[in-house]
N, C-alpha and C positions, 0 to 999 in steps of 0.2 A: 516264813521267809522263802523267796523264790530261789531255787538252786540253779546254778549256771548250766546244768545239764538237763534241766526240765524244759519240755516243749510246751509252749503255750499257744492256744487257739485264739486268735484275735476275733472278737465278736462284733465290734462296732468302732466308730470314731467318736471322740468327744468334741466339745466346742473349741478345743485348741488343736484339733487335727491329730491328736494322738490316738494310736490304737488302744482299745480297751480289752483286756483279757482278765481271767481269774487263774490264780495259781492253784496248786494241789490242796492248799489250805483254805481256798475260797476267797482269798484276799484279792482285791482289785489291783491290777497292774496296768499303768499307763505307759505306752511304749512309743517312743519317738520314731516316726516314719513307717510304722507298721500299718498294714491295711486290713480291712475286714476279710476274714476267710483265710488269712495266712497263718502258718504254724512257724513259730520263731523261738529261738533261745535268746535270752537277754542278760545284760549286766545291770544290776540295780544300782542306781546312783543316789537314791533318796528313799528313806523308809519312814512311814508313819504307822500308827496303830491300825488304820483301816485300809491303807493303800500304799503302793510303792510306785516309784517312777523309774523307768529303765530305758536303756538303749539296746537296740537290736544288734546281736552279734552273729547270728546264724539264721538261715531260713531253709525249711525243707518243703514248703508248699507256698507257691507264689500266687497272689491274687490275679485273676484274669483282667482286672481293672488297673493293674500296675503298668505304667508307661515310663519311658526314658525321659527324664526332665530335659526341657529344651535349653535351659540356662546353665552354663558351666559353673555358675556360682551357687547353684541350688545346694542346700545343705550347710553352706557357710553363711551366706547372706540370710538375714532374718526377714526379708521382705515377703517371701512366699513360703508356705508350709505344705502345699498340696500339689506341686508340679509333677510329682511321681504318681498321681491319681488321675485317671481319665476324667476330662472336664465334665462329661455327662454324668459320671458317678459323683463328682463333687456336688453338682446341682441336686441330685437325688438325696445325697447325704444332708445337705442344707435344708431341703424340704422336710426330711424326717426330723431334723433338729428342731425346726419350727413346730411341727405337730407334737413332738414329745414335750417341748417346753410348755405349749398351751395346755396340754393335758396334765402333766405332772406338777406344774407350778400353779396353773390357774384353774384346773379342772374344767377346761373348756375344750370342746371339739367342734371344729367348723363344720357346718352342714355341707359345704362344697369346698373342694380343694382347687385352688386356682392353678392354672398351668404356670410353672416358674418362668420368670422373665430372664432371658439369656441374651447375650450379645457377643462381641468379639472377645476371645480369650487371651489375646496378645496385643500389646501396644495400646491398651485401653486407659492407662493411668495418666490422666491429664492434670492431676494434682499430686505433688509429692514434696516431702521435706528431706532434702539430701544433707547428710552430715559432711563436714569438711574437717580434715585433720592433717596438719603438717607434722610428719614424723621426722623429727630432727635427726635421730640416730640413723635412719635409713636415707635421709636426704630426699624424701619424696612426699608428695601430697596424695591423700586418699579422698575421693568424693563418691558417696553412695549411701546405702542404708547400713544400719548397724548389723553386726554379726548376730547370729542366733544367741539369745540369752546372754548378751554381752554389751558393754558400752563401747567396745572397739568398732571402728568403721571397717566394713568389709572392703577388701582389696578387689574392686570390680572395675572392669573396663567396658562393660556392656550391661544392659538390663532388658529382658524380653517383655516386661509388662509396661515399660515406658514406650511412648511412640518412637519409631525408628530414628527420627531426626534428633530426638533428645538423647536416646541411648548413644548415638554417635558423638554426642558432645561431652561425654564423661571424661574421655582422655584429654581433649582440648581444655576442658575446665581444670583438670589437674595441672596442666602446663601453665594455664593462666595464673592460677593461685600460686604456684611455685615461683613464678616470676615477680609476684607482687611484694612490695615493701612490707605490707602488713599480713603476710601469709600465715603467721601464727596467731592472728587475732581475727580470723574469719571462720567462725564455727559452723556456719549453716548457709545453704542456698535453698530457698523455697521456690518450687516450680508451679506455675499456673499457666495453662494453655487455653486460649479462647479460640473462636472460629477463625480469627485472622492473626492472632498475636501469640508468641511464646514469650512469657514474662518470667524473669528470674529475680528473686529478692535476695540480695546479698546482705547477710547480717554481719556487721563489723563492730568490734568492741572498741576500736580507736578510730579517730578521724582518718580518712583515706588521704594519701599524699596526692599531689597533682599528677605524679607519674602513674599512680595506680588508677586514677580516673581516666587517664589517656589509654591505659591498657584495657580497661573495661569498654571504652568507646570503640577501640579498634576491634575488640572481640564482637561487640554488637554489630558492627558494620560487616564483619566477615561472615558471621553465622546467622544474621537476621533475627537476633533476639532483642528483647527490651529489658534493660536493667532498671531495677528499683533498689533503693538503698534503705537499710533499716539500722539506725544507730542504737536504739533501745527497744521499747515495747512496740506492739503493732501500730500504735497511733503515730509513730515516728516514720513510718514507711512513706518514701517519696520517690516519684519517678525521676530518673537521672536526666532524661532528655525531654524535649518537648516536641509536639507534632507527631504525625503518623497516626495509624489506626489505634483505637481504644480497645482495651481488653473487654471481651464480652462473648456471649453465646446467644443463639437464637432458638426459639421454639416455633418453627415455621408452621406447624399445623394450626397454631393459634395466632399467628402474626405478631408474636411477642419477641422483643429483643431485650436481653438482660445484661447491661454493663456491670462489671464488678471489679473490685481491686484484688490484687494477687493474694492478699492475706484474708480476704473474705471467705466465709464458708460457702462453697459450692460443691456439687457432687463430683466425686473423683472421676466418674465414668460418664461422660456426656451422652454416649450412645444409649446407655441404659436409662439415663435420666429422661430422655425424650420419650421413651416407651413408658417409663414409670408415670410421668405426668399424664400421658394419654390414657393409660389404664385407670389411674386414680379418678380422672374426670368422668370416664365412662362408668365406673362403679358408683361414683357420686350421683350421676344421672340428674344433675340439676337442670333447671329451666329458667326462662326469663321472668318467671313470677316469684322466684325464691330468693331468700336471703341466706347467705352462707358465712360461717366464721372459719377462718384459717388460723388455727392455733400454732404457735411457733412458726410464724410466716417467713422469717428471714428476709431476704431481699425481694421476695414475691414470686418465687419459683412456681408455686401452685396458685397463689392469689391472683396473679394477673391472667393466667389462662382461664381460671374460674370466672373472672370478671367478664370474659368474652361470651359467657353462656348464662350467667345468673343476673338477677335484677340488681343485687348489691352484695358486696363482699367486704367483711371486716377482717383485716389482718392484725393479729396480736403477737407481739414479740417482747422480749425482756429488756431490750435496750432502746432508749430514745434515739440514739445515734443510728441504730439499725433501722428503726421505724422511719426515720427521715429519709434514709437511703431507699427504702421501699416506696415511700411517697414519690421520690424523684423518679424512680423507675416507672411508676404508674403514670406520671406526667409525660415521660418520654414516649410511652405507648398509647397516649390519648385515652387513658382509663380513669382519670381523676373523678369523673362524675359517678362512676360505679364502684369506687373503692374508698375505704377509709382505713386508717391504721392507728393503733394505740399501743403504748408501752405498758407492760404489767409484769410483775414478778410471778411467773407461771408456776413456780415451785412453792408458792405460799398463797394459793388461791382459795378463798373461802366460798361457801355457798352464796353468800350475799354478793361477793365480787362477781361470781359467775352470772347470777340473775341480773345484775346491773347492766350486763352487755346485751340483754334483751333476747328475744326469741330468734332463733335461726332455724330454718327448715333442716339444714344439714351442716355437718362439721367436716373439715379436713384437719387431721392432727398429725404433725410431723415433728416429734420431739427429738432431742439428743439422746445419747445412750441412757441417761437417767430415767427416761420415760416421762409419762404424764400423770403421775400418781395423784397429785393435788387436784388436777382437773377431773379425773375419773372419780376421786373421792367426793368432790363437791357435787358432782352430778348424782352420785349414789345417795348422798345426804339429802338432796332435794327430792329425790324419788321416795325416800323413806319418810320424810317429814315435809309435807306441802306447806305447812305454816311458816317455814323458813323464808319462803318467797311466794306468797299467794299469787296465783295466776300464772306462774312460770310454766312454760311448755318446753319440754326437752326436745332436742333435735330428733327427727324421725330416723335419720341415717348418719352414721359416722364412718368415714374412711380413715384408717389409722396406718400411717407409714412408719415403719420401725427400723432402727439399726441395731436393736438388741432384743433377741427373742425372749430373754428372761424378763425384762421390764414390760414388754408387750404382753406376755402371759400374765404377769401380776395385774396389769391394768385391765386386761380382758376379763380376769376373774371378778374384778369389781363391777365392770359394766354388765356382765352376764348375771352374776349372782346377787348383786345389790342395786343395780340401776335399771333393771328391767329390759335388757337388750338380749338379742340372740346373735351369736356369731354366724353370719350367713356364709362367709367365705374367707379363706386365708391362703396365701401362697408365698413362696420364697422369691427373692430377687437376687440374682448373682451379680451384684454390683462390683465385687472384688474377686474375680477368678483367681484360683491358685492360693487363696488365703482362706482362713477359717472364719472370716467375717460373714455373718448372716444378716442380710437385709430382708425385709418382708413387708407384706401388706395384708390388712384384715378389714373386713366390712362388718359393721354391727347395725342391726335394725331393731327399732323399738317394737317391743311385743304389743 
């Protein structure tokens, strides 16, 4: 057990941005807000047989990478965990987290480390889900992220990772909701920003009154936002007004425009997304003679740029509705002739299913946090037993874009040790500065 007078040397950060140390008994201690190299005393809040979780109560050696958090709500708000850590050190830590995961979980070491993708550290968050809470006892409304390790909504009047114009709306949004008839039945506002539009989706548990609709219209006119209303699930989201610009973003290097709905999945950080797409296509290195498959294609964020360079692209996604949206985007960009889309349950993909999609020279894989285990396993099975699909030829190169280093490492282990690939390169992507979230990219080449 860690004593309160024991000084602990912080060795590293874990994937939750907690400092990692060992006490005098050799037990691992996870320490909130402690940084590598620091010497601290702690108060243990949770104990298990092999580890303890603690809060820092004193420090006698401070890390040279410790900085003053820009946001006054840091430490209370749960949106950021690393504002006290120099942003360059954050990126280096995420790169090490990726390399450690690949080695310890997948026994894979990339032959080349890609330079991390970085971008603006502040005002980058173009997607956010803001909780709304009317606190009757205090007679006030809170709008923001949840507090750390709590279901309470943080009492915040600004946010440094939201764009300035949205951060400035937090107090007016409080006032708006406080004035509404249904203020205690409005749990959430979802934010989505495009190149020309700032959209807000208001979740309402009861029908809005005519007076509430008028208040929303007045707010939209005053602050230049676009309101969408959501009565139940995501399928019920409807735009409140008509006319005006549509929500969307451009990938100008490829001449592609991507309209989307505010509840669609799009990357939180559009600045990084543009660089991410460019690097992925450079690493894919496709040409006009090649066929490519884009697994987990979504709305076509990678599919459509690939189509400007390849002979043919097949985009595969789990939802027929989403696939139709991708088809519509291909039509909008004049890429119907070079693209096709199919719906498939990508978490239950058999070797036969995989072979049925035919040979592609290259793959782009961009799965959710669960990873692409079924896809990697099917490819490994076909490599081990050619009789499962006689004549099937595996892709020569795979570019894998990941939002979870643990599932990337697991899938990389399958590709390298069972499917006949080499991990040629891997690198971190700082999509979410000041958070512990690690995005990354890896390239696999057929041996």
